[in-house]
N, C-alpha and C positions, 0 to 999 in steps of 0.2 A: 504494500500500500504506500503510495507517495506521501511525503510529509504533509503537503497541503490537505490531502484527503484525511490523513490521520488527525490533523488539527481540527478539521470540520467535524469528524466523528466525535472527538472529545467535547467540542462545543455543544453538539446536538445531544450527546449523552448527558452533559451537565444540565442542559435545559430540562430534560426529563427528570433528572434527579432533583432539581430545584422544585419542579411541579409536584413531585412525590413528597418532598419535605413540606411544601405549603399545605398538603393534605394531612400532615401530621405523621407521616411515615419516615422511618429511619433510612439514611443513606448507607447501604452496606456494599461491600465488595461484590458479593454474588449478584445483587440487584444491578450494580453497574455493568457487570459482565453480561447479564441477561439483556439489558437494554442495548448494549453495544451489539450483541448478537442479532437482535431484532433489527437494529439500524443497518447492519451489514447485509441483512437478508431482505432488504426492502423489495416489495413486489411479490415475495413468497409468503405463503401461509404455512407456517411451521407448526408441527405438533409439539407438545411439551417434551416428548422423547427426543425429537430432532434438535430442539433447542438445547436440551441437556447434553447431547453428544457434542454439539458445537462449543458449548460453554466448557465442558470437561476437557476439550482439546487445549484450552487455555489454563484451566484450573481443575485438575482431576478431583479435588476435594469437594466440589459442589455436587450434591446429590439430587436425585429426582424430586424428593419431597421439597427441597429448597426451591427448585425451579418451579414446581407446580404451585406452591404457596405464593411465590413471588408473582407468577402470572395471574393468580386469583386476586391478589392485592392490586396489581396494575390494572386489571380489568374492572375491579370495583370502583377505583378512583377515576376511571375513564381514560387511562393512558394507553390501554391495549384493548383491541376488539377481538372477541372470540368468534370464530366461524365454525358452524356445524355443517359438515358436508355429508352427514348421514353415515359416517364411518365408525361411530361408536366413541369418538373422542373429538375434542375441539382442536382447531388450528388457530394460531394467533398471529396478529400483526399489530404494529404500533398505530395508535390513533393519531394521525397527522392533523386532524381537524376535528370538528364536532361530529357530524353525522356521516356515515360511510354507507354507500349504496353499491350493491353488486347483484348480478344475476347468477344463480347456481343451477347447473344442469342436474336435474333430479335423477338422471340415468348414470352419468359417468363422474359427476362431482366437479366438473370443470367450472372455474370461477371466471366471470368476465366483469371487470369493473366498468361502470357506466361512464361515458364521456360527459363532460360538462356537468360534473356532480354538483357544483355550487348552485347552478341554475335550478337543478332538480330539487335540491335541498331547500332553496328559497321558495319554490312553489309549494313544497310540503309545509314550510313555516307559515306561509300565507294561508294555506288551507286550514292548518291547525289553529291559527290565530282567529280565523273567522268564527270558530266555534269556542273561542276563549281559552285555547290551550297554548302552552309554550313548549316547543320541542326540546327534548333533552338529548345530549350526545348519545349516539347509538349506532348500531349496525343494522341496516335494513337489507334483508336477504329476500330476493324475489326468485321463486322457483320457476323453472322453465325447462325446455329441452333444447340443447345446443344444436347447431347445424350439422356437426359431425355425427351426432346420434340420430338426427332426423326422425325417420319413421321406424327405426329399429324397435323390436319388442323389448320391454323392460327385462332386466336380468331376473332370474329366478330368486325367490325369497325376499325381494324388496317390497316393502309396504309403501306404495306410492300415495297412500292417503295421509301419510305422515307429514305434518307441517312443522318445519323447524322454527322454533322461536328462540331468540337470543336472550331470553329472560331466564328466570329460575324455574318456571313451569314449562312442561312440554304438553302440547295439546294434540288431539287427534281429530281430524274432520269426521263428521258422521257420514257413513256410506250413503 
């Protein structure tokens, strides 16, 4: 990594650690490494295990429980978004702004980030404001079928009635 990029990584990591401190959370070495790992993997949606493997390449003493707890803390304070692709575990990425929109293929799990997100989020803010609500930072997952999957039949054993919610409760659509 070039010196300029390394300095930028340090600055961005520091901004996330400062935001964490403002929320009343401690600044620890493992948290720094986890944030750096997420910054280095921008554009990827990593599982806790993948994050742990990358963090352990820098510091083998950081365990899975530490990584998982840190991701939960970062998620609860709005610095990380969790993505549920129906794999039985979440994938994570840093929250670079408030609300994050993407389309998820319900067949293969491919994620497509939406263009012009700010305009779409502004439209959502306006809509929510008309009924008296204020939007909170969140991930909005829209289910669809990607062009690569097209009209292929769904894989065996997948319940496509499942609606993935990024909250604490999971809901099922009625058949």
